[in-house]
N, C-alpha and C positions, 0 to 999 in steps of 0.2 A: 538512660536507654542503651548507651555505652555496651552494655554485659548482655543484652537481648540480643536474640539469632536477627542477625543482619541479613541483606536480601545477597545473592551469588553476584561475583563483582560483574558487570557487565549485563544483569538484567534486572531490570526496572520495573518498578510500582508506576502504573500510571493512576494518578490519585485523582476524585471526583471534581478537584478545581480544573483541574487539566483536563477533563473526559471531552467537554464541550467541541473541544475543535477537533478530535479524532472524530466524534459522531458526527459535524458538518462535514468532513471530509467524507467518511465513509459513507455518507446520506449522497454526497455528488456524487461517487462514484458508481453507487447502486444505479442511480438514475443514467448514469451517463453509458454502463453496459446495456441495458435497458434498450433505449434508444437505437443502440446499434445491432440488439439480437443476439447477445453473448447471453449462455448459460450459466450458471452456476454449477461448480464442480468441487466437492470436499473430498480430499485425500488424506491418507495417515502422517502423523508428524511423524513416525519411523519407519523405515523402509531398511530392506536389504542394503548392507555396505557397497555390495558390488555394483548396485543399478547406480551408484554414484561416481564408481571407478570408472564403470562403462559409458560412461554420458559425459559427467565432468572431464575426465580426463585423468591420469595418475599423476601427469606433470606439473599440475596446478599446483597452486598455493591455498586452495578449498581443501584437495584431497590430501596434499601432502603434511598439511599443518594447522589446518583450522574445523576439520569434522570433528564433532563428537561420537562418538565410535566406541561400542562396548559389544562382549559376548552376554547373552541371554543365558537363561539358565538351562536350554538344551544344545547349547553351544554354538548359537549362530553366529554372526559376526551383524550388527546392528547399526542403525545411523540416527543422529535425529537428522531431520530434513536442514539440509543450508541452502538449499532453495527448490521450487516448487516444477519447475518443468519437466525434469526426470521423472519424478511421479505421477505428473497427471500424464506423459506419456505412457508410463507404464499402466495407468490405471487403462488406458486406450486400448491396450493390448490385451491385458489379461479381462476385461471386460466385454472384448468382443465388440468393439465400438467402430473397428476402422470399416475392414472389405468394401472398398470404394466410397465411403462415405465419409462428408464434410461436420466438422464440429467446432462453432465459436463458445470457446469457453472461458470462465474466470475463475478464481477463487482469491481468497484473502488470511491472512494468519500467520502464526508467529512463525520463522526461520532461525538457525542456532549456529554460529560459526564462532571458534575458540580465537579471537582476532583481542588487538591492542585494544583496550575500548578506550576512544575518546568521542567527543562531540560529534553526534553524527553517525558514529558507527558504536554498534551494541553486541555484545554476546548471543542475546535471544532479541530480536527483532522481526519487525513487521512488513509483510510484504503485500500489495494487489497485482496479482499474477494475470494476465491476459494471452488465451494461446487458440489459432485459428490454423487445425488440423485437414489437410485435404486441398490445401488451396496454394495453387504453384505459382499463380501468375503477381506482377507489381503491383494488381490494384488491391489486393488483401494487406500487402506491405504499407500500401499510402493509405489505406484506412485506420491502420493502428496507428498512426503518427499522426494522423486529421484528427482522430477521436482524444488522443491524450492533448492536443493543439485546444480544441474545445473544454476540457479540461481545466488548462491555466486559464482560460476565458471566465470559465462560469468560476471560478476561484477568485478571480482578480490578482492573481499572480503576473508577474512580468518581468520579473529576473531569471529567465528560463531562456534556453537557446538552444537550438538541434544540429548537430554533428551527425556526417553518415557516413559512411565506406560499404564496399562489397569486399568481402574474401572471396569471392570467384566458386567454380565447384571444386570438390577436393582434390579434381584430378589438373586444375591449372594453378591450385594452391600448393600441390606437393612439389611442381616444377619452379617457382616462385621460391618454397623454401629450401630449394637445391642452391638457389643463388645468394638468400637470406646464409647459408650455414657458411658458402664460399667468402662471402664478403667479412662477418662475422669472425670466420678462423684467421681470416688477414687481419684484425685488429681485435685478436683475443687477449693481448694485454693490457686493455683499456677496459674489459669487461668486469663486473664485479662477481661475486663468487657465484650468485644466486642465476647471473645471464649464462656463466661458463658451466652452469648444471643444467639448465635450460636448452644450451645448445645442443644436446644431443636427444634430447626431449622432444621440447616446443620451442622453435625457436622464435616464430611470431610473438613469444609472452614477454619478450628479450624488447620488443618495439612499445609494449606497454609499461616498460620500468619509470618508477618515479626520480631514482637515484639521479641528482643533477648532474655527477659526476659523469654520466653517462648519455649525456643528451646532446654531445657533440658528435660522438660515433653512431648514434641513432639517427640523427639528422643526416647522416652520409648513407643511409643503408637504401636500397633498390624501394622502389615502391609498389603496392600491390595492387595497385590501380592501373598501372603501366606492364602486368601480366595477366589480364584477365583475359577470360575465352569468350570468345563471341558472343555465346549466347548469357552469361553472367553481364557483358557490358551493355548489350543491349536489353537486357531485365533493370540494370542500373540508371542507364537514362530514362527508362519510363518511368522510371519512381522519379525521379527528378521531376520530369515533365511535368504530372500529376499533383505535386506539390508547388510546381509553381503556375500552375492552372488555379488552385483554391488560395495562392498569396500565403503560403506556410515557407518563410525564410529558414534557410538551411548553411550550413557549414559542410562541405566534404574534406573530411580529415582523413588523409590516406593511412595515418599511424594508428588510427580506431581499430582494434582488434579484435576486442572484448577479451575476458578471462576463462573464458569455459571453450571447450575443443569443441565442441557441437556444432558450432555455429558454420554457416557457409551463405556465400553470397550476402545480403542485405545485412549491414550491423548498424548500430544507431542509439544513442545517445542524448537524454535532455541533460543538460547542468545548467550550474548556478553558479554565479559569483557571490553569491550570500550567506555559504557555509564552509568558505576557507578550505582544506585541502579534501574536505568530502564533498565535490562539486558534482558527481551524479545522482541524480535523483530519479532517473528511469531510465533504462537499459534495455535493451534486447536486441533480436536479429531473427535470420531463418536458420531451421537446423532440418534441412530436406533428408539428411540422410541418420538422424536419431533414433527415430523408430525402428527402420532394417536392422540398423546396430543394434538395437535392443533384443530385437527376434520376432519383430511385428512385419508386418508386409509395407512396400517403398510406401513411404507419405511424406508429402510435402508438407512443412509446419514453419510456422513463424511466429513469434509470441515476445511479451516484454515483461518486465518487473518492476516494478515504482516502490522505493521505500516511503513506507509512513511515517514515520520518527522524520525524517528529511522535510516532508512535506507540511509534515505540521509545523516542523518549526519556521519554513518559511510564512506558513500563514500567520504566525506568533507574531516574527517579523514585521511584516506589512498589516500588522495590527487588526486582522480582522476578527470579525465580533461574531461568534455565530449564534442563533438563536439561543434566548437561555433559557435553562430548564427549569426559573422557578414557577412555582404554582401560579395560576389566576387566582385561586382562593384557596385563602386558608380558614379551616373552620374552627372557632372559637368557644368552646362549651365549659359551660360551668353550674355545677349541680347537679344533683345525686341522677333527677329524671332526665335532665338535659343529655348529660354527658353516656347516658344510657341508648338514648336515642340520636346521637350524634354519628354514630356509624351506619344504621340505617340512610340518616338523612344524606352520607357520604355519598354510599354508595346509587341511590337515587340519582344524586346527582352527575355522577361519573356515566349512570346508565345514559341519562338524558343529553347530557354533553360529551359525548366519546373523544374528540378533540381536545376537551379543555382539561387542565392540571387540577386538582381538588385534592388538597393536603387535609388531614384530619390531625389535629392538635392532640397529640398521644402525651403522658407522662402525669397529667393532670396540674396542678397549681391556680392562684388567683386568675383573674382575668389579667391583672398587670403582666404577672410572668408569661402567659399564654399570648397576651399582644407583643411581646418581647418577641419570643419565638417565630409569631408570624411575619414581624419585620424583618428579624435576620433571614428568613427564608425566601424575602425579595419578593414575596408575593403583593400582586395588585389590590386584592381588595381581602378584606377579614369576612367571615359571616359567623355573625355573633347569636349563638344562641344558649340563653339560660332558662331555669326554670318556668321565669314568667312571660318569657315569647315561647315556652313552650305550651304553657296553659292556653296563650292568646292565639297558637299556630300559626305564629310568624316566624322571621328570621331579620335580624337588622343587617346590613350591607353597608361598612366602614370601608371608604377608600383610605388606603394606605400610603399613598403615592400622591395625593394630588389635595386639593382644598376643598373636594364636595363634600356636603352634607351628607352625614349618615341618615340611611332613609331605611325602612321596614315595610316588609311586603309578605303574603300568604306565604307558608312554607310550600303549599303544590307550584306557588309562581317563581320558585327562587331560581332555577335555571334560566327561563326566559327574562326575568329584570337582569341577572347576572350576564348574559348576553348580552343584552341592551346596553350595558354600561361599561363590558368591556370594550364594545365597537365605538366608544364616545370620543 
């Protein structure tokens, strides 16, 4: 196969043998958002490049280095979405969803960033995204966090922890920015090339540097929590009180700034010690100024994104076994008339047992070959239909996973009898 067409680097296939954990997680996510009253929204995979430059920020790694950007036949600059928040904000504006209204939204799907592929970091990756538009109090901040805490409990994942910070308002952050620039100017010789470049554009991103040689100078930098305005401080304290009231453990991390320019006030990350350097599994925060920045009316907003691949890996490490996809029954038919009747029989069973999985053996073959396929499918029972059974109007039910004796029953009673043995 080495001469065949290979997948693009960093863009991976999810094979049938792996899909069970994905479906298990996706089902849990859909149950979760329904429980909290969030509605699904679907936005395009491709947007105008300017949307991301204006929202994420021109001095971020995403915009400077990682976006898949191209010009279409009309000459427009378009970009494969690197994240979902900007597209949802754009959709709310362009579809007239605001005007004083409140919305609790979610979406799930692929995102694209041209990063160096490694475990937990891919060029096409999948995110679960939740956004609350029009809510300005700390109560919705708390709801998003406790919602994710419920998901971890539901999934049985324990190696996750919560970090919090507040970035304040744009005004207080501007004052803090001046102090930060003054500090780093005084230590410019210790900065790496990326940090010197960010010093003139987005100095807060220096605090997020992973360069080990930078950590000493970063440790001495002023803390943003010491420069919050009174309103942001009260908001942050109210959020912490709400989390304590429901027993959610957290750590205030004053170096948590998030990688996107649109955040203000609350920011948070759920991290894990189980995935090496790719430790963030769910990240988010407030972006109260983003919608106005994109041309909409001023609207408070908060959201988060969860990495599907990373949580699937946590489930795999925790040896979570999702509900199987094996059929409950596999129809084995031999003989010309029996084979012709098997399709209608299978459809009748599916009508009568809509919650059960019924597989029909296709491709012919003798009984021995069909039973091998039935066994490989993982089915609990084989329904055996030959011409002699068809003449008598019966079907045989054979236990493929236990020691129960094979039984026969009228074809008209097959669904009821099968339900009975499946419950034993």
